[in-house]
Backbone as CSV, one residue per row, in Angstrom:
resi,resn,N_x,N_y,N_z,CA_x,CA_y,CA_z,C_x,C_y,C_z
1,MET,-7.954,-15.029,-16.457,-8.279,-13.962,-15.503,-9.797,-13.836,-15.379
2,GLU,-10.309,-13.603,-14.227,-11.737,-13.485,-13.966,-12.330,-12.319,-14.747
3,ASN,-13.519,-12.534,-15.355,-14.153,-11.496,-16.151,-14.671,-10.377,-15.262
4,ILE,-14.185,-9.159,-15.489,-14.603,-8.037,-14.662,-15.521,-7.095,-15.432
5,TYR,-15.832,-7.436,-16.680,-16.647,-6.559,-17.490,-18.139,-6.785,-17.196
6,PRO,-18.862,-5.787,-16.725,-20.286,-5.950,-16.423,-21.077,-6.186,-17.695
7,ASP,-22.092,-7.082,-17.625,-22.864,-7.462,-18.808,-23.499,-6.262,-19.494
8,ASN,-23.944,-5.287,-18.699,-24.685,-4.179,-19.274,-23.806,-3.181,-20.019
9,THR,-22.475,-3.352,-19.982,-21.615,-2.406,-20.704,-20.780,-3.096,-21.778
10,ILE,-20.827,-4.406,-21.863,-19.975,-5.133,-22.813,-20.230,-4.677,-24.247
11,GLN,-21.508,-4.650,-24.646,-21.838,-4.292,-26.010,-21.376,-2.883,-26.342
12,GLU,-21.582,-1.977,-25.385,-21.184,-0.583,-25.613,-19.686,-0.462,-25.783
13,ILE,-18.919,-1.164,-24.920,-17.461,-1.103,-25.004,-16.971,-1.716,-26.309
14,VAL,-17.551,-2.852,-26.694,-17.141,-3.517,-27.934,-17.385,-2.608,-29.123
15,GLU,-18.567,-1.968,-29.151,-18.890,-1.081,-30.266,-17.915,0.087,-30.336
16,LYS,-17.565,0.634,-29.169,-16.642,1.774,-29.143,-15.264,1.356,-29.632
17,GLN,-14.823,0.154,-29.224,-13.508,-0.309,-29.651,-13.486,-0.590,-31.156
18,LEU,-14.612,-1.112,-31.698,-14.688,-1.383,-33.126,-14.643,-0.099,-33.935
19,GLU,-15.274,0.951,-33.408,-15.263,2.241,-34.087,-13.847,2.792,-34.203
20,LYS,-13.027,2.536,-33.163,-11.664,3.054,-33.133,-10.692,2.197,-33.934
21,LYS,-11.069,0.952,-34.210,-10.111,-0.031,-34.739,-9.666,0.317,-36.148
22,GLU,-8.360,0.193,-36.419,-7.786,0.430,-37.726,-8.052,-0.784,-38.621
23,PRO,-7.887,-0.625,-39.951,-8.030,-1.787,-40.849,-7.138,-2.936,-40.388
24,LEU,-7.630,-4.145,-40.582,-6.929,-5.318,-40.074,-5.577,-5.511,-40.749
25,ASP,-4.611,-5.807,-39.936,-3.282,-6.191,-40.403,-3.108,-7.635,-39.969
26,PHE,-3.082,-8.574,-40.963,-3.110,-9.989,-40.638,-1.971,-10.390,-39.716
27,GLU,-0.747,-9.973,-40.052,0.393,-10.375,-39.250,0.298,-9.822,-37.836
28,GLU,-0.115,-8.531,-37.722,-0.185,-7.916,-36.396,-1.270,-8.582,-35.551
29,ASP,-2.456,-8.850,-36.173,-3.569,-9.396,-35.401,-3.371,-10.858,-35.044
30,CYS,-2.412,-11.508,-35.683,-2.171,-12.912,-35.366,-1.086,-13.091,-34.318
31,GLU,-0.533,-11.983,-33.845,0.459,-12.086,-32.795,-0.184,-12.581,-31.510
32,THR,0.552,-13.378,-30.768,0.045,-13.877,-29.501,-0.004,-12.745,-28.477
33,PRO,-1.177,-12.504,-27.864,-1.278,-11.427,-26.869,-0.311,-11.660,-25.717
34,THR,0.277,-10.601,-25.235,1.206,-10.671,-24.117,0.542,-10.108,-22.863
35,GLU,1.261,-10.186,-21.744,0.745,-9.587,-20.523,0.621,-8.077,-20.662
36,TRP,1.485,-7.473,-21.483,1.369,-6.035,-21.742,0.047,-5.730,-22.437
37,ASP,-0.343,-6.611,-23.368,-1.617,-6.402,-24.057,-2.793,-6.559,-23.092
38,GLU,-2.685,-7.531,-22.189,-3.734,-7.729,-21.185,-3.856,-6.492,-20.295
39,TRP,-2.690,-5.945,-19.897,-2.684,-4.703,-19.105,-3.315,-3.561,-19.894
40,TYR,-2.946,-3.454,-21.151,-3.414,-2.341,-21.980,-4.924,-2.412,-22.215
41,ASP,-5.449,-3.620,-22.351,-6.899,-3.775,-22.511,-7.641,-3.216,-21.295
42,LEU,-7.125,-3.515,-20.114,-7.748,-3.012,-18.893,-7.604,-1.492,-18.784
43,VAL,-6.446,-0.996,-19.178,-6.229,0.454,-19.148,-7.231,1.154,-20.061
44,ASN,-7.390,0.645,-21.269,-8.330,1.249,-22.214,-9.767,1.148,-21.720
45,TYR,-10.095,0.005,-21.139,-11.443,-0.153,-20.586,-11.667,0.867,-19.473
46,GLY,-10.643,1.103,-18.678,-10.747,2.099,-17.617,-11.009,3.485,-18.161
47,TYR,-10.340,3.831,-19.264,-10.586,5.148,-19.863,-12.015,5.246,-20.409
48,ASP,-12.560,4.125,-20.894,-13.961,4.126,-21.326,-14.887,4.361,-20.129
49,LEU,-14.578,3.743,-19.005,-15.364,3.952,-17.794,-15.248,5.403,-17.330
50,PHE,-14.066,5.980,-17.500,-13.861,7.382,-17.149,-14.795,8.273,-17.959
51,GLU,-14.887,8.011,-19.259,-15.764,8.798,-20.116,-17.233,8.629,-19.722
52,MET,-17.583,7.426,-19.234,-18.963,7.167,-18.819,-19.215,7.563,-17.367
53,GLU,-18.149,8.088,-16.696,-18.232,8.560,-15.314,-18.600,7.442,-14.333
54,VAL,-18.090,6.238,-14.599,-18.291,5.106,-13.693,-17.019,4.973,-12.858
55,HIS,-16.878,5.832,-11.861,-15.597,5.978,-11.194,-15.270,4.847,-10.221
56,GLU,-16.265,4.323,-9.535,-15.994,3.250,-8.577,-15.448,2.022,-9.295
57,GLU,-16.053,1.686,-10.430,-15.582,0.527,-11.180,-14.244,0.825,-11.858
58,LEU,-14.023,2.095,-12.205,-12.756,2.492,-12.804,-11.588,2.155,-11.886
59,VAL,-11.727,2.456,-10.592,-10.662,2.143,-9.643,-10.388,0.642,-9.628
60,GLU,-11.449,-0.167,-9.633,-11.287,-1.630,-9.595,-10.578,-2.136,-10.847
61,VAL,-10.998,-1.628,-12.000,-10.408,-2.076,-13.266,-8.930,-1.698,-13.342
62,TRP,-8.622,-0.441,-12.990,-7.225,-0.021,-13.065,-6.374,-0.663,-11.982
63,TRP,-6.984,-1.026,-10.851,-6.198,-1.736,-9.850,-5.834,-3.132,-10.359
64,ASN,-6.743,-3.752,-11.105,-6.424,-5.036,-11.735,-5.311,-4.867,-12.769
65,ALA,-5.347,-3.739,-13.490,-4.270,-3.453,-14.442,-2.948,-3.266,-13.698
66,TRP,-3.016,-2.609,-12.553,-1.820,-2.392,-11.729,-1.249,-3.716,-11.240
67,GLU,-2.092,-4.679,-10.919,-1.634,-5.987,-10.458,-0.905,-6.745,-11.565
68,ILE,-1.173,-6.388,-12.817,-0.436,-6.972,-13.933,0.865,-6.203,-14.168
69,PHE,0.759,-4.865,-14.119,1.903,-4.001,-14.410,3.019,-4.162,-13.381
70,ARG,2.653,-4.223,-12.118,3.646,-4.230,-11.040,4.653,-5.367,-11.172
71,PRO,4.231,-6.636,-11.314,5.235,-7.698,-11.447,6.000,-7.644,-12.775
72,LEU,5.348,-7.129,-13.837,6.033,-7.001,-15.115,7.277,-6.128,-14.979
73,VAL,7.139,-5.044,-14.200,8.239,-4.104,-14.022,9.130,-4.513,-12.845
74,GLY,8.509,-4.988,-11.781,9.259,-5.335,-10.578,10.209,-6.503,-10.747
75,HIS,9.936,-7.383,-11.706,10.773,-8.560,-11.901,11.927,-8.320,-12.874
76,LEU,12.050,-7.101,-13.382,13.172,-6.801,-14.272,14.492,-6.879,-13.500
77,LYS,15.550,-7.295,-14.173,16.851,-7.432,-13.507,17.375,-6.086,-13.026
78,GLU,17.139,-5.051,-13.809,17.542,-3.700,-13.433,16.336,-2.776,-13.514
79,LYS,16.302,-1.784,-12.625,15.194,-0.834,-12.652,15.188,-0.081,-13.974
80,ALA,13.999,0.079,-14.521,13.846,0.808,-15.774,13.165,2.140,-15.499
81,SER,13.441,3.109,-16.327,12.738,4.387,-16.236,11.425,4.269,-16.997
82,VAL,10.519,5.203,-16.760,9.262,5.204,-17.498,9.550,5.361,-18.991
83,GLY,10.423,6.309,-19.315,10.775,6.515,-20.712,11.425,5.282,-21.330
84,GLY,12.260,4.606,-20.540,12.915,3.399,-21.028,11.925,2.283,-21.315
85,LEU,10.948,2.121,-20.431,9.909,1.112,-20.652,9.125,1.396,-21.921
86,MET,8.774,2.667,-22.113,7.996,3.031,-23.296,8.799,2.816,-24.570
87,GLU,10.087,3.152,-24.515,10.939,2.939,-25.684,11.080,1.453,-25.988
88,GLU,11.222,0.647,-24.940,11.360,-0.804,-25.118,10.123,-1.399,-25.781
89,GLN,8.954,-0.795,-25.498,7.703,-1.268,-26.086,7.348,-0.503,-27.363
90,ASP,8.352,0.174,-27.948,8.161,0.943,-29.190,7.061,1.991,-29.042
91,PHE,6.940,2.529,-27.837,5.975,3.588,-27.535,4.531,3.182,-27.880
92,LYS,4.280,1.895,-27.771,2.936,1.369,-28.051,1.964,1.670,-26.926
93,TYR,2.502,1.768,-25.704,1.630,1.910,-24.531,1.876,3.245,-23.810
94,PRO,0.813,3.929,-23.386,0.941,5.232,-22.692,1.229,5.050,-21.208
95,ILE,2.363,4.466,-20.891,2.678,4.139,-19.504,2.740,5.384,-18.636
96,ASP,3.410,6.429,-19.136,3.575,7.643,-18.333,2.241,8.298,-18.001
97,ALA,1.383,8.443,-19.006,0.080,9.088,-18.790,-0.781,8.277,-17.834
98,TRP,-0.765,6.946,-18.003,-1.624,6.111,-17.149,-1.197,6.165,-15.692
99,LEU,0.101,6.122,-15.424,0.568,6.191,-14.039,0.109,7.493,-13.375
100,GLN,0.244,8.607,-14.089,-0.172,9.895,-13.549,-1.684,9.946,-13.361
101,ASP,-2.419,9.439,-14.343,-3.884,9.477,-14.261,-4.404,8.599,-13.127
102,PHE,-3.789,7.441,-12.938,-4.263,6.538,-11.888,-4.009,7.142,-10.507
103,GLU,-2.861,7.789,-10.350,-2.586,8.454,-9.069,-3.649,9.502,-8.768
104,MET,-4.032,10.285,-9.781,-5.037,11.321,-9.586,-6.406,10.716,-9.288
105,VAL,-6.758,9.645,-9.998,-8.046,8.992,-9.767,-8.144,8.472,-8.339
106,LEU,-7.081,7.828,-7.866,-7.081,7.318,-6.493,-7.244,8.447,-5.485
107,GLY,-6.636,9.594,-5.768,-6.777,10.739,-4.876,-8.180,11.300,-4.888
108,ASN,-8.757,11.452,-6.075,-10.100,12.014,-6.191,-11.164,11.099,-5.596
109,GLU,-10.895,9.798,-5.600,-11.860,8.840,-5.050,-11.592,8.507,-3.578
110,ASP,-10.663,9.248,-2.945,-10.345,9.054,-1.526,-9.916,7.627,-1.203
111,GLU,-9.197,7.012,-2.131,-8.658,5.664,-1.907,-7.291,5.820,-1.228
112,HIS,-7.309,6.157,0.056,-6.092,6.546,0.764,-5.022,5.457,0.793
113,GLU,-5.386,4.282,1.260,-4.394,3.214,1.394,-3.883,2.752,0.037
114,LYS,-4.787,2.656,-0.931,-4.366,2.235,-2.263,-3.446,3.263,-2.895
115,ARG,-3.753,4.534,-2.687,-2.912,5.587,-3.248,-1.512,5.566,-2.633
116,LEU,-1.455,5.367,-1.320,-0.160,5.268,-0.648,0.644,4.090,-1.186
117,ASP,0.011,2.929,-1.255,0.699,1.729,-1.732,1.144,1.896,-3.176
118,PHE,0.267,2.455,-3.984,0.572,2.654,-5.400,1.784,3.561,-5.583
119,CYS,1.761,4.725,-4.933,2.839,5.704,-5.115,4.168,5.204,-4.570
120,ARG,4.130,4.556,-3.416,5.371,4.026,-2.851,5.972,2.960,-3.758
121,THR,5.116,2.112,-4.304,5.612,1.043,-5.169,6.140,1.602,-6.482
122,VAL,5.424,2.581,-7.053,5.867,3.210,-8.294,7.266,3.800,-8.120
123,LEU,7.480,4.482,-7.006,8.788,5.087,-6.753,9.869,4.034,-6.539
124,ASN,9.483,2.888,-5.997,10.451,1.840,-5.648,10.856,0.982,-6.838
125,ILE,9.920,0.676,-7.735,10.219,-0.289,-8.790,10.737,0.362,-10.073
126,LEU,10.644,1.700,-10.160,11.102,2.392,-11.363,12.305,3.288,-11.056
127,ASP,13.083,3.558,-12.077,14.238,4.443,-11.960,13.792,5.867,-12.303
128,TRP,13.916,6.776,-11.330,13.445,8.152,-11.522,14.597,9.142,-11.686
129,THR,15.738,8.649,-12.109,16.899,9.518,-12.267,16.628,10.654,-13.243
130,TYR,15.940,10.352,-14.326,15.712,11.368,-15.360,14.233,11.695,-15.564
131,ASP,13.346,11.058,-14.833,11.918,11.333,-14.945,11.432,12.094,-13.720
132,ASP,10.288,12.737,-13.849,9.726,13.558,-12.774,8.846,12.713,-11.862
133,SER,9.261,12.580,-10.606,8.507,11.770,-9.642,7.728,12.623,-8.645
134,ASP,7.680,13.949,-8.871,7.097,14.858,-7.882,5.657,14.522,-7.516
135,ASN,4.840,14.190,-8.510,3.428,13.907,-8.228,3.267,12.765,-7.235
136,PHE,4.059,11.723,-7.408,3.942,10.554,-6.541,4.493,10.840,-5.149
137,ARG,5.560,11.610,-5.077,6.129,11.968,-3.773,5.176,12.868,-3.001
138,ALA,4.590,13.822,-3.700,3.640,14.724,-3.047,2.411,13.959,-2.559
139,ALA,1.960,12.996,-3.349,0.779,12.217,-2.984,1.011,11.434,-1.697
140,ILE,2.215,10.933,-1.503,2.518,10.188,-0.283,2.384,11.095,0.931
141,GLY,2.973,12.287,0.859,2.862,13.225,1.967,1.425,13.620,2.246
142,GLU,0.666,13.880,1.186,-0.743,14.241,1.335,-1.522,13.144,2.046
143,GLU,-1.317,11.898,1.609,-2.091,10.788,2.181,-1.708,10.510,3.628
144,LEU,-0.462,10.727,3.974,-0.064,10.552,5.373,-0.812,11.553,6.250
145,TYR,-0.917,12.778,5.788,-1.692,13.780,6.525,-3.171,13.400,6.576
146,ARG,-3.698,12.989,5.463,-5.138,12.712,5.369,-5.555,11.488,6.178
147,THR,-4.614,10.606,6.453,-4.930,9.411,7.240,-4.512,9.553,8.704
148,GLY,-4.271,10.799,9.127,-3.991,11.055,10.541,-2.565,10.830,10.972
149,LYS,-1.647,10.689,10.008,-0.233,10.464,10.346,0.550,11.746,10.064
150,GLU,0.172,12.821,10.794,0.742,14.136,10.527,2.260,14.176,10.703
151,ASP,2.774,13.530,11.734,4.217,13.544,11.973,4.969,12.910,10.809
152,ALA,4.443,11.797,10.321,5.081,11.123,9.189,4.965,11.972,7.923
153,GLY,3.819,12.625,7.743,3.625,13.489,6.587,4.562,14.681,6.623
154,ARG,4.699,15.279,7.805,5.601,16.421,7.964,7.049,16.000,7.667
155,ALA,7.449,14.851,8.182,8.805,14.353,7.947,9.035,14.078,6.460
156,CYS,8.005,13.578,5.797,8.097,13.295,4.361,8.423,14.561,3.579
157,PHE,7.684,15.636,3.848,7.912,16.887,3.134,9.211,17.568,3.560
158,GLU,9.504,17.554,4.848,10.715,18.206,5.334,11.969,17.539,4.773
159,ASN,11.972,16.224,4.713,13.120,15.505,4.145,13.294,15.827,2.658
160,TRP,12.173,15.937,1.975,12.195,16.274,0.557,12.766,17.679,0.353
161,LEU,12.260,18.633,1.148,12.682,20.018,0.995,14.117,20.255,1.487
162,GLU,14.605,19.379,2.324,16.005,19.492,2.746,16.933,19.272,1.552
163,LYS,16.514,18.384,0.642,17.313,18.101,-0.549,16.974,19.041,-1.699
164,GLU,15.701,19.445,-1.779,15.252,20.351,-2.836,14.448,21.484,-2.203
165,PRO,15.119,22.463,-1.589,14.439,23.484,-0.795,13.463,24.376,-1.557
166,HIS,13.590,24.454,-2.885,12.706,25.335,-3.647,11.811,24.567,-4.624
167,ASN,11.633,23.283,-4.382,10.778,22.485,-5.261,9.332,22.943,-5.108
168,GLN,8.770,23.519,-6.177,7.450,24.128,-6.042,6.328,23.102,-5.857
169,ASN,6.494,21.905,-6.364,5.473,20.885,-6.156,5.451,20.416,-4.699
170,ALA,6.627,20.269,-4.114,6.714,19.878,-2.712,6.141,20.968,-1.818
171,LEU,6.517,22.217,-2.080,6.054,23.340,-1.264,4.547,23.542,-1.377
172,SER,4.017,23.437,-2.592,2.579,23.617,-2.786,1.775,22.546,-2.062
173,ALA,2.164,21.282,-2.247,1.445,20.181,-1.594,1.552,20.287,-0.073
174,TYR,2.739,20.619,0.403,2.958,20.756,1.848,2.092,21.878,2.417
175,SER,1.965,22.965,1.677,1.179,24.099,2.163,-0.287,23.739,2.328
176,TRP,-0.808,22.891,1.443,-2.200,22.460,1.590,-2.386,21.609,2.839
177,CYS,-1.420,20.765,3.101,-1.492,19.935,4.310,-1.404,20.804,5.563
178,LEU,-0.508,21.798,5.543,-0.376,22.695,6.689,-1.647,23.510,6.897
179,GLU,-2.230,23.980,5.813,-3.458,24.774,5.938,-4.574,23.955,6.592
180,SER,-4.683,22.693,6.212,-5.752,21.842,6.746,-5.542,21.478,8.209
181,HIS,-4.274,21.355,8.629,-3.996,20.845,9.966,-3.418,21.881,10.934
182,ASP,-2.730,22.892,10.406,-2.082,23.878,11.280,-2.565,25.304,11.055
183,GLY,-3.404,25.511,10.046,-3.954,26.835,9.802,-3.327,27.563,8.621
184,ILE,-4.047,28.603,8.143,-3.624,29.346,6.964,-2.305,30.079,7.202
185,GLU,-2.135,30.646,8.385,-0.914,31.402,8.672,0.331,30.534,8.497
186,LYS,0.254,29.316,8.979,1.390,28.394,8.872,1.688,28.081,7.399
187,ALA,0.627,27.867,6.647,0.800,27.566,5.225,1.392,28.765,4.488
188,TYR,0.905,29.961,4.807,1.388,31.157,4.112,2.838,31.460,4.475
189,SER,3.201,31.195,5.704,4.584,31.410,6.132,5.545,30.562,5.302
190,LEU,5.125,29.346,4.962,5.958,28.461,4.147,6.118,29.014,2.732
191,ILE,5.015,29.513,2.155,5.028,29.942,0.765,5.581,31.356,0.587
192,ARG,5.322,32.235,1.552,5.667,33.651,1.408,7.143,33.873,1.095
193,LYS,8.000,33.162,1.790,9.441,33.370,1.599,9.913,32.947,0.214
194,GLU,9.060,32.232,-0.515,9.434,31.774,-1.852,8.954,32.725,-2.949
195,VAL,8.167,33.773,-2.581,7.605,34.642,-3.612,7.842,36.134,-3.388
196,ILE,7.828,36.586,-2.139,7.977,38.010,-1.883,9.399,38.467,-2.199
197,GLY,9.511,39.453,-3.102,10.811,39.946,-3.520,11.498,39.082,-4.554
198,ILE,10.781,38.086,-5.071,11.345,37.141,-6.037,10.508,37.180,-7.319
199,PRO,11.127,37.244,-8.487,10.369,37.279,-9.748,9.613,35.970,-9.989
200,CYS,8.484,36.070,-10.650,7.685,34.886,-11.005,8.214,34.301,-12.307
201,THR,8.543,33.008,-12.299,9.069,32.315,-13.476,8.397,30.953,-13.587
202,PHE,8.821,30.190,-14.589,8.301,28.830,-14.740,8.630,27.971,-13.522
203,ASN,9.689,28.324,-12.813,10.138,27.506,-11.693,9.372,27.752,-10.401
204,ASN,8.542,28.805,-10.377,7.808,29.072,-9.135,6.403,29.617,-9.358
205,ASP,5.885,29.555,-10.581,4.566,30.132,-10.850,3.455,29.449,-10.057
206,ILE,3.616,28.152,-9.771,2.632,27.452,-8.947,2.574,28.083,-7.560
207,LEU,3.729,28.454,-7.046,3.792,29.044,-5.709,3.173,30.436,-5.682
208,PHE,3.298,31.191,-6.762,2.662,32.506,-6.818,1.142,32.373,-6.814
209,ASP,0.620,31.391,-7.544,-0.827,31.152,-7.523,-1.286,30.752,-6.122
210,ARG,-0.499,29.912,-5.498,-0.826,29.456,-4.143,-0.741,30.619,-3.150
211,ALA,0.302,31.442,-3.290,0.477,32.587,-2.401,-0.674,33.571,-2.548
212,LYS,-1.139,33.789,-3.773,-2.254,34.704,-3.998,-3.498,34.226,-3.265
213,ASP,-3.781,32.947,-3.351,-4.955,32.381,-2.676,-4.862,32.572,-1.164
214,LEU,-3.710,32.278,-0.594,-3.530,32.406,0.855,-3.522,33.865,1.301
215,ALA,-2.857,34.725,0.534,-2.786,36.138,0.894,-4.165,36.789,0.845
216,GLU,-4.988,36.369,-0.090,-6.354,36.901,-0.172,-7.162,36.474,1.043
217,LYS,-6.994,35.228,1.462,-7.712,34.755,2.637,-7.280,35.507,3.897
218,LEU,-5.992,35.841,3.950,-5.442,36.522,5.126,-5.479,38.050,4.991
219,GLN,-5.952,38.520,3.845,-6.048,39.959,3.579,-4.687,40.656,3.717
220,LYS,-3.690,40.071,3.102,-2.339,40.636,3.098,-2.221,41.589,1.907
221,ALA,-2.692,42.819,2.062,-2.780,43.767,0.952,-1.431,44.081,0.323
222,GLU,-0.430,44.363,1.131,0.883,44.718,0.598,1.516,43.556,-0.150
223,ASP,1.401,42.377,0.413,1.947,41.197,-0.259,1.232,40.952,-1.583
224,LEU,-0.082,41.167,-1.588,-0.862,40.924,-2.796,-0.442,41.844,-3.941
225,LYS,-0.028,43.063,-3.612,0.443,43.977,-4.658,1.631,43.369,-5.397
226,TRP,2.583,42.848,-4.619,3.758,42.230,-5.242,3.382,40.969,-6.007
227,ILE,2.590,40.120,-5.370,2.213,38.842,-5.986,1.470,39.071,-7.302
228,ASN,0.486,39.971,-7.292,-0.298,40.237,-8.507,0.556,40.889,-9.592
229,SER,1.472,41.770,-9.190,2.330,42.418,-10.182,3.218,41.401,-10.877
230,GLN,3.715,40.442,-10.117,4.572,39.416,-10.694,3.790,38.444,-11.578
231,LEU,2.588,38.102,-11.145,1.747,37.224,-11.970,1.383,37.901,-13.283
232,ASP,1.103,39.210,-13.220,0.787,39.964,-14.439,2.004,40.019,-15.371
233,SER,3.180,40.290,-14.801,4.401,40.352,-15.602,4.706,38.998,-16.250
234,PHE,4.523,37.934,-15.472,4.768,36.592,-15.997,3.804,36.276,-17.128
235,SER,2.531,36.625,-16.948,1.525,36.383,-17.981,1.856,37.155,-19.257
236,MET,2.275,38.406,-19.098,2.627,39.230,-20.261,3.838,38.665,-20.995
237,SER,4.807,38.177,-20.240,6.004,37.608,-20.871,5.655,36.359,-21.668
238,MET,4.698,35.580,-21.157,4.268,34.393,-21.877,3.524,34.758,-23.158
239,GLU,2.699,35.812,-23.083,1.968,36.264,-24.263,2.929,36.772,-25.331
240,LYS,3.962,37.509,-24.900,4.951,38.014,-25.844,5.723,36.862,-26.484
241,ALA,6.041,35.879,-25.668,6.775,34.717,-26.193,5.928,33.980,-27.225
242,ASP,4.630,33.823,-26.937,3.734,33.157,-27.881,3.619,33.956,-29.172
243,ALA,3.502,35.291,-29.029,3.385,36.140,-30.216,4.641,36.053,-31.061
244,TYR,5.799,36.063,-30.412,7.074,35.960,-31.126,7.170,34.639,-31.876
245,ASN,6.798,33.565,-31.179,6.864,32.241,-31.808,5.922,32.143,-32.992
246,ASN,4.711,32.697,-32.840,3.738,32.658,-33.935,4.226,33.469,-35.135
247,LEU,4.876,34.616,-34.848,5.354,35.491,-35.908,6.399,34.813,-36.769
248,TYR,7.284,34.042,-36.122,8.406,33.448,-36.853,8.198,31.982,-37.204
249,ASP,6.998,31.448,-36.928,6.746,30.037,-37.217,6.977,29.714,-38.693
250,ASP,6.553,30.624,-39.597,6.635,30.339,-41.026,8.053,30.425,-41.563
251,PHE,8.967,30.995,-40.767,10.320,31.205,-41.260,11.330,30.237,-40.641
252,ARG,10.849,29.395,-39.759,11.778,28.497,-39.084,11.666,27.091,-39.632
253,LEU,12.771,26.384,-39.624,12.748,24.988,-40.029,11.951,24.188,-39.014
254,PRO,11.230,23.170,-39.456,10.467,22.362,-38.498,11.396,21.675,-37.503
255,VAL,11.031,21.707,-36.238,11.824,21.056,-35.193,10.906,20.191,-34.357
256,GLN,11.498,19.233,-33.663,10.732,18.374,-32.764,10.283,19.191,-31.565
257,GLN,8.992,19.285,-31.341,8.470,20.053,-30.228,8.510,19.228,-28.944
258,PRO,8.982,19.807,-27.858,9.006,19.066,-26.593,7.606,18.837,-26.070
259,ILE,7.435,17.744,-25.367,6.148,17.463,-24.736,5.979,18.400,-23.564
260,LYS,4.860,19.096,-23.512,4.594,20.026,-22.429,3.797,19.328,-21.336
261,LYS,4.318,19.325,-20.142,3.626,18.726,-19.015,2.682,19.742,-18.397
262,GLU,1.395,19.417,-18.349,0.429,20.325,-17.770,0.641,20.444,-16.272
263,LYS,0.341,21.622,-15.773,0.489,21.856,-14.344,-0.458,20.935,-13.574
264,LYS,0.044,20.242,-12.614,-0.770,19.322,-11.824,-1.732,20.095,-10.940
265,ILE,-2.985,19.637,-10.922,-3.984,20.196,-10.027,-4.236,19.169,-8.936
266,TYR,-3.903,19.506,-7.716,-4.097,18.584,-6.611,-5.567,18.563,-6.214
267,PRO,-6.046,17.432,-5.674,-7.455,17.322,-5.296,-7.927,18.445,-4.385
268,ASN,-7.067,18.928,-3.506,-7.481,19.967,-2.569,-7.154,21.383,-3.057
269,ASP,-6.638,21.521,-4.279,-6.382,22.848,-4.842,-7.700,23.535,-5.179
270,PRO,-7.710,24.891,-5.228,-8.911,25.602,-5.679,-9.214,25.216,-7.117
271,CYS,-10.464,25.028,-7.452,-10.819,24.629,-8.807,-10.491,25.768,-9.776
272,PRO,-9.837,25.470,-10.907,-9.468,26.503,-11.876,-10.662,27.253,-12.448
273,CYS,-11.869,26.691,-12.322,-13.042,27.350,-12.894,-13.442,28.599,-12.115
274,GLY,-12.872,28.756,-10.905,-13.160,29.951,-10.121,-14.371,29.839,-9.214
275,SER,-14.866,28.627,-9.002,-16.061,28.451,-8.172,-15.792,28.677,-6.690
276,GLY,-14.505,28.596,-6.300,-14.162,28.715,-4.889,-14.153,27.383,-4.177
277,LYS,-14.591,26.327,-4.862,-14.605,24.990,-4.271,-13.275,24.299,-4.533
278,LYS,-13.027,23.234,-3.781,-11.852,22.417,-4.037,-12.047,21.682,-5.359
279,TYR,-10.919,21.443,-6.039,-10.975,20.790,-7.347,-11.716,19.455,-7.285
280,LYS,-11.449,18.664,-6.218,-12.057,17.333,-6.130,-13.556,17.393,-5.889
281,LYS,-14.051,18.536,-5.411,-15.474,18.693,-5.152,-16.173,19.448,-6.274
282,CYS,-15.403,19.849,-7.304,-15.987,20.637,-8.379,-15.694,19.950,-9.712
283,CYS,-14.893,20.604,-10.581,-14.617,20.038,-11.897,-13.863,18.711,-11.828
284,GLY,-13.109,18.487,-10.750,-12.359,17.247,-10.616,-13.181,16.096,-10.066
285,LYS,-14.441,16.383,-9.725,-15.272,15.339,-9.107,-15.484,14.172,-10.053
286,ASN,-15.584,14.461,-11.340,-15.827,13.417,-12.322,-14.626,13.148,-13.202
287,LYS,-13.434,13.498,-12.659,-12.209,13.250,-13.432,-11.593,11.927,-13.031
């Protein structure tokens, strides 16, 4: 494979990898590298570039990793799930995290065509029966809007919501597209019916945050009373749950803790830092 490592960073990357390296295991280090190892080397190099904020080269490196990953998975006799692939590789490789991170990087770097191709292929070559594909589906709709294909983007979200009418990731992403192309009122109309008169829970908290932002822009005072009251109640319930769990931690048998998926921040979402800027133009600019 053609060397993609720039001369001025080779020494730095090598030193960083040596610092991380565990004591040598003769049998393990004598194994013949596989295509998975070649992919993983590029993935790790990409994360090093991420830390150094070399984003343009990061896209190139991870796209080369994608060119290795795609045929590895696409040529399987039966579609595999992300979890299945990781289990098959003895959880050696962070496949799930990398797929999500690469999608976000492509979005933040405005790589529209690559993001579309990536997400469509990811959805096509993997089995999503038991895994969450929302991020990739939402990204497709977003990119269709961003590349001037509003009708196709609208159809993408409408078809999704026909099958899952209350999917908060679909509704949130769709509302951002509507706000950009059809105005705030249109976006708020989509979200309002999902929050007004409805309690805030884990299944719709993203929509309450989105509704608050839109209602503030539109100065919907009465709606804001309900939205803020529900957000406060939800926050208090979470604090009580945390306090309860902390109180009884010492008295409970150890159990396997589920992996918590962080709430996705879309490139066009308000930055969580409160600056008022879009995430991709603020804290997400160097992500």
